[in-house]
N, C-alpha and C positions, 0 to 999 in steps of 0.2 A: 517745583513738581514742571518741565515741561508736557508737550501735548503729547509725546508718545509717550510718557510714562502712564498719563491721565489715561491713555486710551486702556493702559496697562491694566491700571486698577480698574478698570472700568467691566474690563475683561474677565476678571478676577469672579466678578460677583454676573451677567453677566453675560448668554450665551449668543454666539456670534449672529443671530438671525436677530436677537434683540436691538443688538446693536447698528445692525445694518436698518433697519428701521427707525433708529433713531436718526438715525445719516439722513436717512430717506425722506422724513416729516419733518427734522427741527435743524437738516442740516449738520454738519460739524465742524464745532470750532472750537480754536485754542484753547484749552479749558492749561488755565496754568496756575491751581489752587481745589484744594478743599469747595470751597464756596463757590467755584469755576463747575464743576462738576457736581453741586448741590444746584445752581442755577439750571444747569442742561437737563436735569431731571424733573426739575417742576416745570419746565415748560414742556417735555412732553408729556406730560398730566396734563397739562393745561389743552393740548393738543386734544385731549379724550373727554374733560371735564369742564363746564363753567364750574365759576362762583354763586354763590348768593347774599345777600345780607345778612342773613341768619344763623351765617358763620359754617353753610356746609358745601359741602362739594354734586352734584348731579353729573350725570354720564350726559356726554351729546351720542354718546353710541346705545345701541338695544340688544344689537347681537358680540356677545364680549366669544365665540366661540367659531367664528368665521373667519373674516378677512382680517378680524382685529385681535387674532387670535395669540400673534407674539406680544403686542401689550399689556395682555391676557398677563401673561408669565410673569409679565415686567413687573405688575404690578401686586403678583401672589406671590412675586419673588421677595419682592421689595417690603410688603408687610410683616414680610417672614423674616429678614434681616434689621430692618430699621424698628418697626415696633417691637420692642422684643429686649429684655431686661442682660439676654447674655452678650456676654462680652463679640464682638459683630466679627474679627480677626479669628476666633474661635469657631462661630460659623458657619461665614466662608468655606473655611476646612474643615466642617465636618460632614456641614450640607454640599459642596459642591456644584450650587445651583447654573452656574457654567459651562457645565457638560450636558448640553443639547443634547445628547441618547439617554441619561439618566433621569430627567424629569419628563409631567408630561401632564395636563392640564386634562380632569376629569369631570366630567359629571357628577354631581351628590345623588341627585335623584335622575338613575339610569332611565337615558332614552328610549329603552322599550320597556319600562318595569309593567308590570300584572297588575298591579293597585295603586290609586292615586294617580291614573295616568294623566297626564296633560291632555286639555283638549282645545278647541278652535280656541276659545276664550281667555286662555291665561298660557298657550305655544311658546311664548315670550318668554316668561319665566325661564322657562328650558337653559337657553342660552345667555341668561344674564347674569352678573358677576357673582350673588348669592349663593346661584346651585352647581358655581364651579370653586376646584381647587385641584393644587398641585399635590401629584403623590411619585412616588418614583417609577419608574416601567416595569417593574419585576411587580409589584403590589399594581400596579393598573393593569397587568396582564391577569393576575388572579380575582378580581373584585368589579372588575369588568362588568354592567351591567345588572349585576347580583342586586338585590335589595338596602337598603339605611343599614339595615340593623348587623348582617353579614358581614356589610364592607366595615363597618366597628370592630368586629370583633375578630376582623384577616391584615386590618393594618399594623404594621409595625410600631411601636413604642415614639421612636425615634422622630418616624413620621406625624403623632400625634402631636408630641410638642409645638410642633409650629401652628403659631398663632393662624393660619388661614384652615387650620385642620383642629383645633377645636373642638368642632362640632360632632368631631367624631370620642367626643368625652360621653355625650350627652349618652343618658339612659333613655333611648326609643327605640320603639319598633320603625316605625315612618318619619320622613321627615318631610317636612305637609308643605301647601304651598304657601302658608302662613310663613313657616320658619325659614323657607330661600327668601322670603321681602323681607324677615327682620334682621335672616344674618345680611342682607346686602345693606341694611341700613347703620350696621355697625362695622362691614366693612367699608362703608363711607368717613365713616366718624373715625376709624383711625387713616385714611388717607385724609382725611384732612388737618388733620393733627401732623400727618409727615411733612406732609407737600407744604401744605397753605398758612398753619396758623404762625403767625410770629415770626412767618415770611421763612418758611420753614427750618423753623429751629431744631425742632427733632431732627430730623436728617442732616443737618448741617452738625449735630453734636456727635453723631453716630459714622460721621463723615471725616469727623474729627478725630475723633478717639481712633477708626481705622487709620488717616496716617499716623496719628502722634504714637501708635501702636507697632507702624509698618516702620518710623523712624527707631524706636528703641529696638527695633532686631537688626537693622541696618540695608537695611533694605531698597527704601527709595528715600531719596532726599525730598525734600518736599518746601513749597511755598506756601507761607499763609497768608 
């Protein structure tokens, strides 16, 4: 796999804004194998997360909705593609996350919610990863600033199938501040298992699955 093909592979998974942010933050190296792609994605994650001796990840950033929004899209897309038992080629073709105009980052607890509002003590929770997800633009327009309960009833089933959207399957009226914290812990566990545990073995297996699948389809020639 030459570097041009590797960029095409990345472009199938992620939109141009994410790829530009990767290049800005961790460079644009020559990627000649699926393992090279894995190393590249891991280095991007480690620009935003620290690892602990207890086998956890801890974010270096506090606002995932501001200037780090591109990275947030990357993480939410990655969790959807890599932390899944579904075939990765089928998932990529089904969801088309590379379409920047199709998917948007959305708050689970609305910024202007009437009840359970954010106050000065917990305002940082609003833009933490535990309160953010990715939805189609059409869905986002329909549910923006609605209550959690109404969002659960409006989101399309194929969106609820995503790992990051399993929260909308809960039978709850409100999504509390403690729920945000708990979800962030879960998402950080997924991030650790994908990118850090056993040198990113889960990520490497998914990328190999992708490369092997494309080989069978005759789309690309991979160098392992």
